[in-house]
N, C-alpha and C positions, 0 to 999 in steps of 0.2 A: 920338303914341300909336298903337300897332299894334292889329290886330283883337283879339288875345288880351287886351290891356289894356282895350279898350273893353267886351268882353264881361264881363270881370272886374268892371268898374265897374257894369254893368247887373245882375249877379247880386247885388251887395251891397244892392240895394233889395229889401226884404222884401214883395214884392207878392203876398202869399198871399191868394187869394180864398176866400170862404165863402158858403154859402147863407144865412147870417145876416150881413147887412151890419154889424151892430154888433160882430162879431168881427173885422172887417177894419181894417187901419191905413190909412185913406184918405190920410194924409200921405205914405206910401211910394209910393203910386200917383201922386200929384201930383208928388212929387219925381222919380220916374222920367221922367215926361213932360217936366218942366222941364230935365232933364239932357241930353236928346237934342241940342239945338242946340249945346252945347259939345262933344259927342262927334263930331258930324258937321256942322261949320260950312258946308262946301260945299253939302251938301244943303239946309240951311236958308236959304242965300243964293239958291239957284237954284230950289227947289221951293216951292209954296204949301202951307202947312200949315193944316188945320182940326181943331180939337179938338171932338169931338162928345160932349157930356155929360162925365161924370167918367172914362169908360173907353174912349173911342174916339178914335183919331188917324188922320187921313187926310192923305196927301201927294199932290199932283198935279204930275206932271212933264209939262208941255205938249209935245205932239208937233208935228212939222212939218206933218202932214196931219190936220186935224180930222175929215176925212171917214171916217177909219179908226176902227173900233170900238176902244175902249181895252182894255187888259189890267190886271188887278188882282193884286197880290202881297199875300198875307195872312199874318198870324201873330198870336200873342197874347203879352202880357207878364205875365199872372198866372201863378202857380205853385201847386202843391199844398204843404201844410204839410210841414215837416221839423223834427224834434226835435234839439236840440243834444246831448241825452243818448244818442242813437243812435250806433252805432260808426262814425261818419264818419272817414275818414282825414284829411280837412280839413273844418273847420266848413261847414255847408251854405250859409251866406250870406257866406262869406269871399271867394269869387271867387278863391281862391288859384291862382297860376300855379306849378306845381311838377311836375317830372318829365315835362315835355312836354305837360301837360294844364292846362286850366282846370277848376276844381272848383266844384260847387255847383248849387243848384236853378236850373233854366232853361238849363243848359249843353247839355241835349238837348231839353227840352220847355218852351218853344221860344224863349226869348230869343235863343238862338244864331241862329235864322233872321232875327229882326229885326236883329241885329247885322250879319249877312252881307248882307242886303238893302240896308241903309243904307250899309255900307262899300263895296259894289259901286257903288252910285249915286254915292257920294263920289268914288271913283276915276274913274268915267266923266265926272262933272261937271268934275273937275279937268282932264281931257283935252280938254274942250270938246265932248263928245258930247251930241247932242240926239236923242231917239228920233223915229222916223217917226210912230208912233201915241202917243197920250197914255198914260202909265203912272200908275197909282195904287198907293200902298202903304196898306193898311188894317190897322191893328193894334188889336185889342180887348184889354180888361183883365179879362175874366171868363169866358173859355172853359171853364175847369175847373168852373164852376158853371152852365153853360147858355148863356152868351154874350149874354143879352138886353140888358145895359147897354152892351156893347161892340159886337160884330158886329151884333147886332140893331139898335142905333141907327145904326150905319154903313150898314147895308143900307137903312134908312129914308131916310137922307140921299141915297144914290144914287138911290133911287126918286123922291124929291121933286125931285131935279135932273134927272130923266128921263135918267139915264145907264145905258146897257145895254152890258155888256162882251162882247167876243168870247170871252174865257176868263179864268178865275181859277185861281191856284195857291195852295194853302194847305198846312199841315202834313200829313204822311202817313207812308207807309212809306219805309224807307231804301234805299240800295244794299246789299243783303244779301250778306254774305260768309259762306258756310257755313250759311246759314239753310235751304237746301233740300238735303237730303242727297245727292240723286242728280244735282245740278248743281254742278260745281266752279267754274264761271265766276261772277263777281259779277253779281247780278241787280238792276237798278234797278227797283224796284216802284212803278209810277206808278198811284195809285188813281184809277180812272175812275168808281167808284161807291162808295157807302157804305151799309152796312146801316141799317135803321130801328131804332128804340129804343122800348121801352115797359116800364113796371113794372106787372105785372098782379097784382091781388089775387085770391086763391083763398080762398073762405070757406065754412064750413058752420055753420048754426045748430043749437043743441041746446036741450034743456029745462032743463038745469041740475039742481041737487039735490046730495044727499050721495053721495060716491064709494063708500060702502059698499053701495049698491044701484044699480049702473050698468046702463044698457041694453046691448044686445048690442054696439052701436057708439056710442061717445061722439062728440061733434062733432070732437074732435081725432083720434080713430081714423079717422073717415070722411075727414077732411082728409088724413091720412097715405095712405089708399088713393087719394085723388084725385091727390096729388102723385106717388105711385108710378106711377099710370097715365100722367101727363104725361111722366115720365122714360122709361117703357117704350115709349110710342107716339110716336115721333119724327115731326116734320114731314117730309113727303116730300122726298127729295133730288133736285136737278136742277142741270143745268149752265146757268148764266146766260151771257149774251153775254160778260160780263167774264171769267168763269172759262174759257170756251171760248177766248177770245183769249189769255188767260194761258198756257194749255197749248200753244197754237199757237206762242207765242213761245219757250217752253221746249224744245219738241220737238227742234230741231236741236242743242241743247246738253246734253241729258239723256243719262245713261248707259243702256245696255241693261239691262233690256227696256223702260224707261220711254220711250225715244225712239220705239220702235215702237208702244207703247201709246198715247202721246199723238197720234201721227200717225193712228191709227185710232180716235180717241176717239168719233167719231160712231157707228161700228159697235159699239164695245165699251163704250158708255156705261153699261150696267148694271154691268159689272165695274168700271169707273172709279169710279162712284158708291159702290159697296161698299167699294172700297179707300180712298177719301177719307173715308168714314164711320168709319174705324178709329181715327183720332187726332183730338183736339180741334181742333188748328190747321187741319187740312184739312177736317174735318167742318163747321167754321164757314163754309167757302167754298161749300158746296153745299146748305145747308139753313138754315132759320130755327131758332135754338137757344133753349132754355129752361133757365134755371138757378134752382132754388129757393134763395133766399138768406136769407129771414127768416120767422119764425113766432111766433105767440103764441096762447095759449088761456086756461086758468083762471088766476086770480090766486093760487090757493092749492092746496097739494098734494092736499087731500081734498075739493075742490069740483069738481063736474062743470062743464065750460065751457058757457056759453050761446052762445058764439061762438068759433070757431077760425078763425084767418086765417093765411095765408102770402103771401109776395110772390115772384113768379116774374119774374126779369129776362129779357126777350125781345129778341133781336137778329134783325131781320127781313130776309130775303133780298129783293133787288129783284124786283118782280113780284108781291109779296104786300102786302096792306095791314094796318094795325093792326086794322081791323074784322074782317078775315078770320081773323086770329090769335085774337081773342077768340071768334069763332064756333066755330073749330076746338077751342079749349080747352073751351068750354062743352059741346060735343057729347061730348067725352071724359069729363068729370067729372060730368055730370048723373046717371048711375046711383048716385052716392055722395051725392046731395043737395047737391052743391057748385055754386057759380056763380063765374064769373070776370068781372072788369071792370077797366078801367084805373084805377090808383091816382091818377095825376095826368094826366088827359086832356090838359091844356094843355101838358104836357111830353113827351107822346108824339110821336115823329118818324117820319114815313113814310120808307121807303127812298128813296134818291135815284134820279134817272134815271141811265142809263149813258152817259157822255160819249163823244164820237167819238174814234177813233184815226186819223182822217184829217184832222183840222182843222189850222188854222194854229197853234193853241196846242200841240197834241200834237207837231207837227213841230218847233216851236221848242224844246220841252222835250227831245225826243230828241236834237236837234243839240247842245244845251247839255250834256247828259249825256255825249255823245261827246267833247266838249272837256275837261270837268272830270274825267270818270271813264272814260278810254279803256279799252276792253275790256269794260266792263259792258254787259250785255244789257238793253235797255229792255223791260219787260213790263207790260201792263195788269194791274191788280190790284183785288180787292175789299177795301176798307178796312172792317174789322169793328168798329172803335171809332167814337166820335163826335167830330166837329170843328165848328168855327164855320161850315163851308160850308153847313149847313142853313139859315142865315139868308140866304144869297146866291143861292138857287136861282132866284129870279124876276128877277134882274138880270144874267144872263149866259147865253151859249149853252152853254158847257162848263165843267166844274169838274174840276181835277186836284189830287190830294193826294200830295205827295212831300216827303220830308225828305232834302236833298242831303248826307247823311253816310254814310260806309261804316260799317256796324255789324254786329257779330257777335252771337251769342246772349248773350254776357257783357255786351256794351254795352247791349243792350235790357233786360237784367235790372236795370239801374240806373235806368231810367226810373221815376219816382215811388218811388224806393227810395234806400237809402243809397249814397253814393259816386257820385252822378250826376256825370259829367265828360265832357269832349270833348277829344280830342287837338288840338294846335295845327295839325298837318298836316291833320287833318280839317276844322278850322275854315277853313283857307286854301282847301281844295278847295271847300267850301261857298260861300265868297265868289266863287271862280272860276266856279262854276256860275251864280250869279245875274248876274254881270257878262256872261257869255256869253249868257244868256237875254235880258237887257235890250238888249244890243248888236244883237240880231237883230230888234228891234221898230222 
């Protein structure tokens, strides 16, 4: 069975996670875990496997030198929902192999990475390879809903075993082709930092009553003013270490005038920050962002609301804390009688530390990219979405987020969408990357 057929098999398990466990099909998750020994028999003969709870899988590949800190390869096997009634070219859980692609949920996010990690290890084991340092593979089954049962349980296991890694690699940004308009060269976007996350409630209390005799501003009207103030008064823009290093990596490959602009970024930083603020994708790289996403007020058309609430989704730039975000928002909205607080304090995530671009992990990843994606430019990157890596911060020196697939804007548009798919050529390159990375350990 080749790698495309193995991924196809994995896609057919409907491992759809939910914030409501009763909505999940636990048998699909169990069946996925049980299927792996048959798909990768060499790995299961040579490596030790530990199943942590219902959603965590750990493989240990013992290295020759126990004194070396281990490395951990991470991914997740849960996926987001997909409706059969949506206009998929091939059904979302068919795992169809057609027209040079494997189709279905997980072919990009991110069963593909589990398949390629295990296939790479299978190949190396068959060749008799043993790494110098111990390698761990850590696969969680609930990343899409926070990761507490998967990565959270796995991290606790590592902590209980007193295992501290040199570095971790998990899902992240791809080898971007055409993603950056002023750079024609493919850019391997290696996430060395991740933004924080919080859902913030913004609320205003009112007196209620009949809508025929309203006050000058209802609770909902005051809330609207508060939200407008949040949208108008952006968090300050700044260059983080990560974005500074990203621009330094791009500078030699950028078209004019960006090449000169990036080279002089420290002198021209006000101009740079203004330019980055102009589009959503680059704006997210230089500031904490706020997006008003939900609102509710009166239960009836002619009743004044006694309470108006909205939710603002916040993605927090490294160097800023959740508490600082809440203080900033409260200062903005206090004149409208509004207040802000975390909706789910236990689910708020502080921004990550910024990992090194001089470590053994970074150097190994860059070398493996050179082998699997010749010509691609490795660049440090700020990952703006959320991953399982938040659970692993205390058990490693450095964390890197990278998806070893060449992807265009069209490819990225299929993530969490209809017609998620991966080309077999891309799949083989992904496996080549992991084999190159493992063989350097």
